[in-house]
Each structure stands twice: as structure tokens, then as C-alpha cells.
C-alpha positions in Angstrom: 12.9 -96.0 -31.5 14.2 -92.6 -31.4 12.8 -91.6 -34.7 9.3 -92.7 -33.5 9.6 -90.5 -30.3 11.0 -87.5 -32.2 8.3 -88.1 -34.8 5.7 -88.0 -32.1 7.2 -85.0 -30.2 7.2 -82.9 -33.7 3.6 -83.9 -34.1 2.4 -83.2 -30.5 3.6 -79.6 -30.6 1.9 -78.3 -33.6 -1.4 -79.5 -32.4 -1.0 -77.8 -28.9 -0.3 -74.7 -30.8 -3.2 -75.1 -33.0 -5.4 -76.0 -30.1 -4.4 -72.7 -28.4 -4.8 -70.5 -31.4 -8.5 -72.2 -32.1 -9.2 -71.3 -28.4 -8.1 -67.6 -29.0 -10.1 -67.5 -32.2 -13.3 -68.7 -30.5 -12.7 -66.0 -27.5 -12.2 -63.2 -30.1 -15.7 -63.7 -31.4 -17.1 -63.6 -27.8 -20.2 -65.2 -26.4 -18.1 -68.0 -25.2 -18.2 -69.6 -21.8 -14.8 -70.6 -20.3 -14.0 -73.1 -17.4 -10.5 -72.3 -16.0 -8.7 -74.0 -13.3 -6.9 -71.7 -10.8 -3.4 -70.8 -11.4 -0.5 -72.8 -9.7 -0.9 -73.9 -6.1 1.4 -76.5 -5.0 0.4 -79.4 -3.0 -2.9 -81.5 -3.1 -6.2 -80.8 -1.1 -6.3 -78.4 1.9 -5.0 -78.7 5.5 -7.0 -80.2 8.2 -7.6 -76.8 9.8 -9.2 -75.5 6.4 -11.6 -72.6 6.8 -13.2 -71.2 3.5 -13.0 -67.7 5.1 -9.3 -67.7 5.9 -6.6 -67.9 3.2 -3.9 -68.9 5.7 -5.7 -72.1 6.3 -5.8 -73.1 2.5 -3.5 -74.4 -0.1 -2.7 -70.9 -1.9 -1.1 -69.6 -4.9 2.6 -69.9 -5.2 4.6 -66.8 -6.7 4.8 -68.7 -9.9 0.8 -69.0 -9.7 0.7 -65.2 -9.0 2.7 -64.5 -12.2 0.6 -66.9 -14.1 -2.7 -65.4 -13.1 -1.3 -61.8 -14.1 -0.3 -63.5 -17.5 -3.4 -65.0 -18.2 -5.3 -61.5 -17.6 -2.7 -59.7 -19.9 -3.2 -62.4 -22.6 -7.0 -62.3 -22.4 -6.9 -58.5 -22.8 -4.7 -58.6 -25.7 -6.2 -61.6 -27.5 -9.8 -62.1 -26.6 -13.0 -60.1 -26.8 -14.1 -58.4 -23.8 -14.7 -60.3 -20.5 -18.5 -59.9 -19.7 -18.4 -61.5 -16.2 -16.0 -63.6 -14.1 -17.5 -66.0 -11.7 -15.3 -67.7 -9.2 -15.0 -70.2 -6.2 -14.7 -68.9 -2.7 -11.4 -70.5 -2.3 -8.6 -68.3 -2.1 -6.4 -69.9 -4.9 -9.4 -69.5 -7.4 -10.5 -66.1 -6.3 -7.0 -64.8 -6.2 -6.4 -66.2 -9.8 -9.8 -64.3 -10.9 -8.9 -61.0 -9.2 -5.1 -61.0 -10.4 -6.3 -61.9 -14.0 -9.4 -60.0 -14.5 -9.7 -57.4 -11.6 -11.6 -57.2 -8.3 -14.3 -55.3 -9.9 -14.9 -57.7 -12.6 -15.0 -60.9 -10.2 -17.9 -62.3 -8.7 -18.3 -65.1 -6.1 -20.3 -68.2 -7.3 -20.1 -70.8 -4.6 -21.4 -73.5 -6.9 -17.7 -73.5 -8.4 -16.3 -74.6 -4.9 -14.9 -78.1 -4.3 -17.8 -80.1 -3.3 -17.9 -81.9 0.1 -19.8 -85.0 -1.1 -21.4 -86.5 -4.2 -25.0 -85.1 -3.3 -23.5 -81.4 -3.2 -21.5 -82.0 -6.3 -24.7 -82.8 -8.2 -26.6 -79.9 -7.0 -23.4 -77.7 -7.7 -23.2 -79.0 -11.2 -27.0 -78.4 -11.8 -26.6 -74.8 -10.7 -23.4 -74.2 -13.0 -25.1 -75.8 -16.0 -28.1 -73.3 -15.4 -25.8 -70.5 -15.3 -24.1 -71.6 -18.3 -27.4 -72.4 -20.4 -28.3 -68.9 -19.5 -25.4 -67.0 -20.5 -26.2 -65.0 -23.7 -23.8 -62.0 -23.5 -21.5 -60.8 -26.2 -18.4 -60.9 -24.2 -17.1 -64.1 -22.7 -18.0 -65.6 -19.2 -15.2 -67.1 -17.3 -15.6 -69.4 -14.5 -12.6 -69.9 -12.3 -12.6 -73.2 -10.4 -11.2 -76.5 -9.5 -10.1 -79.7 -11.1 -13.0 -81.6 -9.2 -15.7 -79.3 -10.9 -14.3 -79.5 -14.4 -14.2 -83.0 -14.4 -17.8 -83.2 -13.2 -18.8 -80.8 -16.1 -17.1 -82.1 -19.0 -15.6 -85.6 -17.8 -12.0 -84.3 -18.5 -9.0 -83.0 -16.7 -7.4 -79.5 -16.6 -3.8 -78.2 -15.8 -3.5 -75.6 -13.3 -4.1 -72.3 -15.1 -5.8 -73.9 -18.1 -8.6 -72.4 -19.9 -11.3 -74.6 -21.5 -13.7 -73.0 -24.0 -16.9 -75.0 -23.9 -18.8 -76.1 -26.7 -22.6 -75.8 -25.4 -24.6 -77.7 -28.1 -26.8 -80.6 -27.1 -27.3 -82.0 -23.7 -23.5 -82.4 -22.8 -20.7 -80.0 -22.3 -17.3 -80.7 -23.8 -14.0 -78.9 -24.5 -14.2 -77.0 -28.1 -10.7 -75.8 -27.5 -8.2 -75.3 -24.7 -5.4 -72.7 -23.9 -2.7 -73.6 -21.4 -1.0 -70.8 -19.7 2.5 -72.0 -18.3 
């Protein structure tokens, strides 16, 4: 049994490294769209007194999350083609991730990346995001900092906090071409 677990662990680690290297290779070529879940923000959901305009009423980045966001930015700068545009949710944890990683001047609010209040809103937001993705033709990379619910709605899959998903945009559906995880 131990040998099976060890073999599985040894097999999994190289694949994770390959996936990350494949992601960086795509980003170096430019023209990519990246969905990124905000950096580490402990807890689930937001408090009952939530107000989108007041960070003090929201679940926010931890110290680890702020460090993670800065590391994301440094790695993007060192290993990827230029970032053409950064779009972010209005939620403070997403906005702070974008600003710490890429700078305030590069960051633009895109409310469609917010957590949707219901299924009808989610469908409308998804359509708006898909339109923005379909119309992106830049030579740099487009980064969209958002939340688990939005990522799941777009690609039907999960993302860890601070994970970047490079999208494959061929055909009618989006899917992950590669992933980069920032611990």
C-alpha cells in the first residue's frame, strides 16, 4: 500500500510542475485570457452586513493573501508576456489581489466578475464575460480576477485561491488550457 501511495505522489508532482510550465509558456506567447481566483481570504462567504462599497464589511485578504498577490505580480512580470489589461470584481479581496499583483493603473473594475446574487444574474454576467473574452484580440495577456462561483460557471471547474487558469477559447466552450498555482 505504501508503494502505491508513494508512486502516486511521485507521479503527481511532476504533472503539477508541467502544468505550471505549460501555463508560463502560453503566457510568454501573449494573447491569452487568464481567469484568476483572488488570493487567500480566509473563511466562506461574506458577513450579513456586507456592503460592496465597504471593505470592512467583507471577507478580505489575509497577510498571506497580500504576500501571495505580490508574488503573483512578480512572477507574471518575470515569466509572462506583458499584461495588456487586468479586469477585476468589485469585491475588495479580488480588487486588492489585482492591485497588489499588477498595479492600480493597470486594474479596471468589471462588475460582471462579481459574485452573482442569483441564477438569473449569473447567466447575464456569464454572457457579458464571454463577450469580453470573445472580443479580446490583444498581443499581451488579459487577466480577470474573480471568484470561485464565476470560474465554475465559465469552465465548469474549480480553482484554488490565487490560481491562474489560462483559457482555451476554441469552439463554443471555454476550458482550462493550463493552470498556474501560486502558494
